[in-house]
A tleap script that builds the chain and sets N, CA, C and O, in Angstrom:
source leaprc.protein.ff14SB
mol = sequence {
  NMET THR THR TYR LYS ALA GLN GLY GLN THR
  MET GLN THR VAL ILE VAL ASP LEU GLU SER
  CYS THR GLY THR GLU SER PRO TYR VAL MET
  VAL SER TRP VAL THR SER LEU SER SER LEU
  LEU ILE LEU ARG PRO PHE GLN CYS LYS ARG
  ILE GLN CYS ARG GLN SER GLU ASP LEU CARG
}
set mol.1.N position { -10.871 4.502 -6.938 }
set mol.1.CA position { -11.425 4.402 -5.620 }
set mol.1.C position { -10.371 4.889 -4.623 }
set mol.1.O position { -9.188 4.581 -4.772 }
set mol.2.N position { -10.776 5.613 -3.654 }
set mol.2.CA position { -9.829 6.129 -2.663 }
set mol.2.C position { -9.512 5.069 -1.609 }
set mol.2.O position { -10.268 4.116 -1.425 }
set mol.3.N position { -8.402 5.245 -0.932 }
set mol.3.CA position { -8.017 4.344 0.146 }
set mol.3.C position { -9.071 4.352 1.240 }
set mol.3.O position { -9.421 3.301 1.775 }
set mol.4.N position { -9.568 5.509 1.569 }
set mol.4.CA position { -10.568 5.641 2.625 }
set mol.4.C position { -11.845 4.879 2.276 }
set mol.4.O position { -12.394 4.170 3.120 }
set mol.5.N position { -12.315 5.017 1.053 }
set mol.5.CA position { -13.561 4.372 0.636 }
set mol.5.C position { -13.441 2.850 0.610 }
set mol.5.O position { -14.400 2.151 0.938 }
set mol.6.N position { -12.283 2.335 0.228 }
set mol.6.CA position { -12.109 0.892 0.081 }
set mol.6.C position { -11.633 0.191 1.351 }
set mol.6.O position { -11.530 -1.035 1.379 }
set mol.7.N position { -11.349 0.945 2.382 }
set mol.7.CA position { -10.811 0.361 3.605 }
set mol.7.C position { -11.767 -0.697 4.166 }
set mol.7.O position { -12.973 -0.470 4.264 }
set mol.8.N position { -11.210 -1.851 4.531 }
set mol.8.CA position { -12.013 -2.927 5.095 }
set mol.8.C position { -12.599 -3.871 4.055 }
set mol.8.O position { -13.215 -4.872 4.420 }
set mol.9.N position { -12.425 -3.582 2.785 }
set mol.9.CA position { -12.957 -4.434 1.729 }
set mol.9.C position { -11.910 -5.451 1.286 }
set mol.9.O position { -10.714 -5.270 1.512 }
set mol.10.N position { -12.381 -6.518 0.655 }
set mol.10.CA position { -11.513 -7.506 0.028 }
set mol.10.C position { -11.841 -7.499 -1.455 }
set mol.10.O position { -13.013 -7.477 -1.830 }
set mol.11.N position { -10.823 -7.518 -2.298 }
set mol.11.CA position { -11.038 -7.440 -3.747 }
set mol.11.C position { -10.269 -8.546 -4.452 }
set mol.11.O position { -9.213 -8.976 -3.988 }
set mol.12.N position { -10.804 -9.000 -5.571 }
set mol.12.CA position { -10.176 -10.058 -6.354 }
set mol.12.C position { -8.923 -9.563 -7.066 }
set mol.12.O position { -7.928 -10.284 -7.131 }
set mol.13.N position { -8.955 -8.352 -7.596 }
set mol.13.CA position { -7.818 -7.774 -8.308 }
set mol.13.C position { -7.624 -6.341 -7.842 }
set mol.13.O position { -8.589 -5.589 -7.703 }
set mol.14.N position { -6.372 -5.965 -7.599 }
set mol.14.CA position { -6.067 -4.613 -7.133 }
set mol.14.C position { -4.905 -4.064 -7.962 }
set mol.14.O position { -3.896 -4.739 -8.165 }
set mol.15.N position { -5.066 -2.837 -8.434 }
set mol.15.CA position { -4.007 -2.106 -9.117 }
set mol.15.C position { -3.677 -0.909 -8.240 }
set mol.15.O position { -4.553 -0.097 -7.944 }
set mol.16.N position { -2.420 -0.791 -7.823 }
set mol.16.CA position { -2.032 0.298 -6.928 }
set mol.16.C position { -0.906 1.119 -7.532 }
set mol.16.O position { -0.088 0.615 -8.301 }
set mol.17.N position { -0.882 2.391 -7.168 }
set mol.17.CA position { 0.194 3.296 -7.570 }
set mol.17.C position { 0.912 3.724 -6.295 }
set mol.17.O position { 0.565 4.739 -5.691 }
set mol.18.N position { 1.911 2.950 -5.889 }
set mol.18.CA position { 2.614 3.216 -4.640 }
set mol.18.C position { 3.451 4.485 -4.699 }
set mol.18.O position { 3.734 5.076 -3.657 }
set mol.19.N position { 3.851 4.916 -5.880 }
set mol.19.CA position { 4.657 6.132 -6.008 }
set mol.19.C position { 3.871 7.369 -5.593 }
set mol.19.O position { 4.466 8.352 -5.151 }
set mol.20.N position { 2.578 7.345 -5.722 }
set mol.20.CA position { 1.772 8.517 -5.381 }
set mol.20.C position { 1.313 8.521 -3.929 }
set mol.20.O position { 0.598 9.435 -3.517 }
set mol.21.N position { 1.705 7.522 -3.146 }
set mol.21.CA position { 1.277 7.415 -1.750 }
set mol.21.C position { 1.996 8.412 -0.858 }
set mol.21.O position { 3.139 8.796 -1.106 }
set mol.22.N position { 1.296 8.814 0.179 }
set mol.22.CA position { 1.909 9.607 1.235 }
set mol.22.C position { 1.696 8.861 2.538 }
set mol.22.O position { 0.623 8.304 2.769 }
set mol.23.N position { 2.696 8.846 3.380 }
set mol.23.CA position { 2.608 8.090 4.625 }
set mol.23.C position { 2.855 6.615 4.371 }
set mol.23.O position { 2.977 6.190 3.222 }
set mol.24.N position { 2.928 5.834 5.437 }
set mol.24.CA position { 3.171 4.399 5.285 }
set mol.24.C position { 1.904 3.578 5.461 }
set mol.24.O position { 1.874 2.417 5.052 }
set mol.25.N position { 0.867 4.136 6.050 }
set mol.25.CA position { -0.361 3.386 6.263 }
set mol.25.C position { -1.109 3.156 4.966 }
set mol.25.O position { -1.672 2.080 4.763 }
set mol.26.N position { -1.129 4.131 4.093 }
set mol.26.CA position { -1.856 4.035 2.838 }
set mol.26.C position { -1.393 2.873 1.963 }
set mol.26.O position { -2.238 2.119 1.480 }
set mol.27.N position { -0.085 2.692 1.735 }
set mol.27.CA position { 0.346 1.541 0.934 }
set mol.27.C position { -0.040 0.211 1.579 }
set mol.27.O position { -0.451 -0.719 0.886 }
set mol.28.N position { 0.087 0.121 2.879 }
set mol.28.CA position { -0.266 -1.117 3.579 }
set mol.28.C position { -1.743 -1.433 3.374 }
set mol.28.O position { -2.099 -2.573 3.073 }
set mol.29.N position { -2.588 -0.449 3.534 }
set mol.29.CA position { -4.026 -0.648 3.376 }
set mol.29.C position { -4.346 -1.079 1.951 }
set mol.29.O position { -5.124 -2.012 1.754 }
set mol.30.N position { -3.762 -0.418 0.954 }
set mol.30.CA position { -4.052 -0.746 -0.439 }
set mol.30.C position { -3.626 -2.169 -0.787 }
set mol.30.O position { -4.366 -2.888 -1.458 }
set mol.31.N position { -2.456 -2.577 -0.344 }
set mol.31.CA position { -1.951 -3.908 -0.670 }
set mol.31.C position { -2.720 -4.989 0.092 }
set mol.31.O position { -2.836 -6.115 -0.391 }
set mol.32.N position { -3.240 -4.669 1.260 }
set mol.32.CA position { -3.942 -5.673 2.068 }
set mol.32.C position { -5.342 -6.001 1.548 }
set mol.32.O position { -5.954 -6.949 2.040 }
set mol.33.N position { -5.868 -5.266 0.583 }
set mol.33.CA position { -7.208 -5.551 0.045 }
set mol.33.C position { -7.249 -6.805 -0.801 }
set mol.33.O position { -8.275 -7.484 -0.849 }
set mol.34.N position { -6.155 -7.125 -1.466 }
set mol.34.CA position { -6.147 -8.182 -2.476 }
set mol.34.C position { -6.081 -9.565 -1.822 }
set mol.34.O position { -5.442 -9.740 -0.785 }
set mol.35.N position { -6.751 -10.544 -2.441 }
set mol.35.CA position { -6.825 -11.884 -1.872 }
set mol.35.C position { -5.595 -12.736 -2.156 }
set mol.35.O position { -5.351 -13.706 -1.438 }
set mol.36.N position { -4.803 -12.399 -3.196 }
set mol.36.CA position { -3.577 -13.143 -3.489 }
set mol.36.C position { -2.581 -12.225 -4.183 }
set mol.36.O position { -2.972 -11.262 -4.844 }
set mol.37.N position { -1.300 -12.521 -4.033 }
set mol.37.CA position { -0.267 -11.688 -4.652 }
set mol.37.C position { -0.340 -11.719 -6.172 }
set mol.37.O position { 0.025 -10.743 -6.828 }
set mol.38.N position { -0.802 -12.819 -6.737 }
set mol.38.CA position { -0.902 -12.905 -8.198 }
set mol.38.C position { -1.978 -11.969 -8.744 }
set mol.38.O position { -2.022 -11.704 -9.945 }
set mol.39.N position { -2.839 -11.471 -7.869 }
set mol.39.CA position { -3.896 -10.545 -8.285 }
set mol.39.C position { -3.552 -9.092 -7.971 }
set mol.39.O position { -4.400 -8.210 -8.100 }
set mol.40.N position { -2.322 -8.846 -7.562 }
set mol.40.CA position { -1.859 -7.494 -7.238 }
set mol.40.C position { -0.997 -6.968 -8.372 }
set mol.40.O position { -0.030 -7.615 -8.773 }
set mol.41.N position { -1.339 -5.811 -8.885 }
set mol.41.CA position { -0.553 -5.161 -9.937 }
set mol.41.C position { -0.078 -3.817 -9.412 }
set mol.41.O position { -0.885 -2.970 -9.030 }
set mol.42.N position { 1.232 -3.625 -9.394 }
set mol.42.CA position { 1.809 -2.336 -9.007 }
set mol.42.C position { 2.006 -1.553 -10.292 }
set mol.42.O position { 2.751 -1.974 -11.177 }
set mol.43.N position { 1.342 -0.422 -10.389 }
set mol.43.CA position { 1.225 0.346 -11.618 }
set mol.43.C position { 2.560 0.792 -12.203 }
set mol.43.O position { 2.757 0.713 -13.416 }
set mol.44.N position { 3.470 1.254 -11.368 }
set mol.44.CA position { 4.762 1.749 -11.866 }
set mol.44.C position { 5.812 1.590 -10.777 }
set mol.44.O position { 5.472 1.403 -9.609 }
set mol.45.N position { 7.078 1.662 -11.148 }
set mol.45.CA position { 8.141 1.575 -10.137 }
set mol.45.C position { 7.964 2.674 -9.083 }
set mol.45.O position { 7.426 3.745 -9.367 }
set mol.46.N position { 8.425 2.387 -7.872 }
set mol.46.CA position { 8.287 3.353 -6.783 }
set mol.46.C position { 9.559 3.373 -5.957 }
set mol.46.O position { 10.328 2.412 -5.957 }
set mol.47.N position { 9.773 4.470 -5.255 }
set mol.47.CA position { 10.918 4.612 -4.366 }
set mol.47.C position { 10.612 3.880 -3.061 }
set mol.47.O position { 9.508 3.984 -2.528 }
set mol.48.N position { 11.590 3.144 -2.554 }
set mol.48.CA position { 11.385 2.373 -1.319 }
set mol.48.C position { 10.956 3.248 -0.145 }
set mol.48.O position { 10.246 2.783 0.746 }
set mol.49.N position { 11.379 4.505 -0.137 }
set mol.49.CA position { 11.010 5.379 0.979 }
set mol.49.C position { 9.497 5.596 1.053 }
set mol.49.O position { 8.989 6.028 2.088 }
set mol.50.N position { 8.777 5.307 -0.018 }
set mol.50.CA position { 7.319 5.437 -0.011 }
set mol.50.C position { 6.650 4.433 0.916 }
set mol.50.O position { 5.548 4.677 1.408 }
set mol.51.N position { 7.314 3.304 1.155 }
set mol.51.CA position { 6.696 2.273 1.990 }
set mol.51.C position { 7.478 2.001 3.270 }
set mol.51.O position { 7.184 1.042 3.983 }
set mol.52.N position { 8.469 2.835 3.565 }
set mol.52.CA position { 9.258 2.669 4.776 }
set mol.52.C position { 8.958 3.803 5.742 }
set mol.52.O position { 8.598 4.908 5.337 }
set mol.53.N position { 9.112 3.510 7.016 }
set mol.53.CA position { 8.967 4.572 8.008 }
set mol.53.C position { 10.208 4.564 8.900 }
set mol.53.O position { 10.942 3.578 8.955 }
set mol.54.N position { 10.421 5.642 9.573 }
set mol.54.CA position { 11.574 5.744 10.467 }
set mol.54.C position { 11.333 4.907 11.705 }
set mol.54.O position { 10.204 4.800 12.184 }
set mol.55.N position { 12.403 4.309 12.224 }
set mol.55.CA position { 12.297 3.571 13.465 }
set mol.55.C position { 12.041 4.523 14.623 }
set mol.55.O position { 12.473 5.676 14.605 }
set mol.56.N position { 11.342 4.033 15.617 }
set mol.56.CA position { 11.097 4.843 16.798 }
set mol.56.C position { 12.401 5.052 17.567 }
set mol.56.O position { 13.369 4.318 17.369 }
set mol.57.N position { 12.419 6.023 18.415 }
set mol.57.CA position { 13.602 6.298 19.242 }
set mol.57.C position { 13.954 5.077 20.091 }
set mol.57.O position { 15.133 4.800 20.308 }
set mol.58.N position { 12.953 4.348 20.571 }
set mol.58.CA position { 13.198 3.177 21.425 }
set mol.58.C position { 13.949 2.090 20.653 }
set mol.58.O position { 14.836 1.447 21.214 }
set mol.59.N position { 13.612 1.872 19.378 }
set mol.59.CA position { 14.264 0.837 18.600 }
set mol.59.C position { 15.680 1.219 18.169 }
set mol.59.O position { 16.530 0.349 17.980 }
set mol.60.N position { 15.928 2.508 18.016 }
set mol.60.CA position { 17.273 2.959 17.638 }
set mol.60.C position { 18.181 2.758 18.801 }
set mol.60.O position { 19.369 3.068 18.717 }
savepdb mol mol.pdb
quit
């Protein structure tokens, strides 16, 4: 299922592949679908830069 199609839904179990994500919104949306952390499975190890974004100029 794509991120776009599942947006706004709640699911009992979610399996995500964070390594294949682009942007920071997509990982947030995928992880927010699941009702509990025990029902979240991250498919494979991922680089932290996949879920981080640069600080704005104002915060720097």
